[in-house]
N, C-alpha and C positions, 0 to 999 in steps of 0.2 A: 138430176138426183145422181146422175153417173159422176158429174163434176163434183158435186159434194163428198161423195163417197172416196175420190181421189184426193181430196183436200184431207179429208179425215185419215186416209190411210197415211198421207204423206206426212202430215201433223205427227201422226203415232210414231212413224219411224224416225223422226228428228229428236222425238223425245227419247225413243230407245237409245239412239247413238248418242244422245247428250248424256243419257244415265251412264252409259258404257263408257264414254270418254270420261266424265267425273269419276267414276272407279278406276279407271286406268291413273287417273291424275292421282287418285288418294293412294293406289298401291306405288305409285314413283314415289310418293312423300313418305310412305313407310321404307320403301327401298332406302332412300336419302339420309332417312333419320337412322335408319340400323346402321348405313354406312358410317356417319358421323359419330355415333355411340363406339363402334369398332375403332374407328382413328383416335378417337379420344381414350378409349382403353389401352390399345397400343402404346399412345403417346405415354399415358402414365406407365402403364410398363416400362417402356423404353427409359423412362425417368428413374424410376425404382431400379434398373439394371444400372445405369450408370452412377446412380448414388451406392450401389452394392459394389460395383467395382473400385469405388475411390475409398469406399470403408476397407475392402479385402487389402488393397496396395497399402492402406496407410496403416493396417494390422501386420502386414508383411515387414514393412520399412520400420516398424517398432519392434517387431520379434527378431529382426536380423541380429541387432547388438546382443539379445541372450542366447541367440542360437550360434552364434559366432563360438561361443564357448564349447558348445557340445559337438555341433558340427562342422565348425571352423577348421579345426585341426587337420581333420580327413581330408577336407576339400582342399585345404593350403596343400597338404601332402601330395595328391594328386597333381595340383598345380606346378610345385615345386619338381616332383618328378620329371614332368613334361618337360619344364624348362631343361633341367639337368640333363636330359636325353637330346634337347635341340644344341644345346652348348657342347656336349658329346660329340656330336654330329659334327656341328660346325669345327672343333678342335680336330676332329680326324681330317676333315677338308683342310684346315690350315696346315697342318703337319704334313699332309700329302704335298700341297705347295709350298712349305718351307724345305722338303725333302728336294724337291725339283730346282729350288733356287740356289741350294748350298751347291748341288751338283753342276750347276751352271754357274755358279760363282768359283769353284775350285776348278772347272776346265776353263775359265777366262783367264784365271790368275797364271794357268799353266802356259797359256798362250801366250798372255802378256808378255810373260817371263821369257819366253822363247824368242817374241819376236824382237824383247830390247837388248838380248843377248847376241844374236844372229846378225843383226845390220852391223855392228862394230867390234864384234870380238869373235874368234875364232877357237879352237879348243887348244891350240898350242898356245896362245895368249892366257888362257885361264889356268894352264897348268903350273906356272910359276906362283900361283896363289897358295899352292900347295908344297911348297918346296921344302917346308919344314916337317911334313910328313913324309919325307922320301926315306928317313931311318928307318920306316916300317917297312916289313919285306914285302915287296911289291909282287902281285899275283902275275902280272902280266897275260892276264888271260884273253884270248882272241874272244869277241863274242860269238863268232860264228862255230870256232871250234869248242867253245863252252856250252853251247846248245847240243852239239853231238856227243859231247862227251859226259855233261852232267848226268847223275845219277839221281841226285835229292830231288825230293818233292815237298814243298811245305805247304802247309795249309794252316791258317790262322782264322781267329774271329776277334774282333774289339768290342767288348760289350761291357758295360759299368753297370752298376746294381746300386739305384739311389737309397736313401736313408728310409723312404717309404716302401722299399721293398720293389720297384718297379724297374723295369731293364729299358735302358737305352743304349742302342746300337750307332757305333760310329759309321754311319752308312758313306758311300760316296766320298771316303776319307783317301786321301793319299799316301801311301806307307812307302820306304826305303828300306832294302836288304842290305845291308852293307858291313865290310869289315871291321869299321872302327865305329866306335861310341858316339852319339851326338855331342856329348862335350867336348871331346878331342876335335871333332871335326869343327865345331865351332871356335875353340881356343887357336886352333892350327890356322883357321881361316880368317883370323884378325878380329875377331868380333871381342870387345874389351869390355866383361860384365860390369866393371867399374864404373864405364860411362853410362849405367843405366841405374839411378838410385831408385833404391827400394825393390830391387829384383836381385835374388838371392843366386838363382841358378840359371843354367843354360835353358834348362826345360820351361822354367818358368816364363823368361824372356820371349822363348819362341811362342808358346801359347799366348801371350799377352801381347806380341805385334802381331799376330793374327786376328785376335779378337778388337784391339784396338791401333790400327794400322797408322792414324793420324799422330796416336801418341808416340810410337816406335817407326818414325820415318824410313822405310826401305829396308828395315831388318828382315822383316817376314822375306821378301824378295831375294835377300842378299843370302840368309839361310839356305832357303830352295836351292839358290844356284849352287851353292856348295856342296848340297846333296846331289844334285844334278851332273855336277861333275864326274861323280863316282861311276853312275851310270854311262856316261859318255866314253868312259875310258876302261867299260867293260868291266869295273870291278864289284858291280852291285846290280840290283836290279830295283823296278818301281814298279808298282802296283796300286789299282786302286778296290776299294772294299765296295761290294755291293749293297742292296738295299737291307740287306740283314747283317752288315758290317762285317763280312766274312772274305775272303780272297783266296786264291791258290797261286803259287809259285812254284815254276819248273824249271829245271836247267841250271842249277847252280851246283858247283861242285861239293862233295862233302867238306864241312869244316865249321869254324866259328864264325859266327855274323852277329848282327844286332838288327832286331827290327824296330824301327824308328817311324816316328809320325806324331803327328798332333789332330785334336777332333774338337770341334766345337759343342763339347758335352758340358753340361754343369753352368755356373754362372762365369766363368771365363773359358776354360779348356781343360782337356788331358794331354800329357805329354808322354810318350812312350819312347823308351832306346832300352829294349830287353834284349839280354844276350840269348843266344840259341846257339846249341852245338846240333849241325847238321849230319844226319846219317844217311848213307846210301839207302834211297828207298823211301819212303811216306814218313813223314814228321809233322807233328801238329803242335800249336801252341795257342793258348788264349790270354788275349792281352785285356786284363782288368784293371781296377783301383789298386788292387791288392800290388802289381808290378810294374805300375807306373812310375815314371821319374817325376812327375809334378801334376799335381788337380786342385783344382777349386771352382 
């Protein structure tokens, strides 16, 4: 009897476990079905979202042409302002680079001229070039004595105003303060204006020879040598303007002089040979287009 009871009990336990297992399987199937339904729903939703995105992109593309008329100008204006700002910044950088290059160019020109003159000639050899100027009263000023006895101080600025109202400074530009005008110096120095077709004045010749040295070989160098001769003899001063186009000269005795120089301003340049009467003490003059000898 006991064995039969054990067998019945074991059979019942198996049935119970079988029922529980079957129930667990059904629960898992339900969960799996729910998962499949969820995946299907999400897939459908994803497809719907993709379709909606494509539709919106298409609408935006079609509407862009019509919106350009109303929204475009302001957007384009902001873009143009940004581009203009960038260009201004680039222009400022390039201007600084140009200033530096001009300064270096002028310095190199001066050094080259000095080197070309010093190995082969000396001051006594250069003096006969100005033999025809001997008729002018000679100052015979010793540079050392001149510094001691000079009571005049000249301050000048070289600034031109363009047609658009903007001012441009003749920065890092070499100027000479001499007792004779540029025209007389060049004429007496043996430069024949008739040799250069299309050039009307000596001031124009100087500006063009500086701008296009290959069209006027050695002209700029010769003019500069003529001007340097006066400084070498103690009959004038040489100075270079600063970044603002200003310069100060001290040590010149009172008297009449010419402020001579040419600057790379405008299409070709500007040349000055401005007469100035220096009095004892401070003197000031402005170099502009109004008192220049030639400009273009």
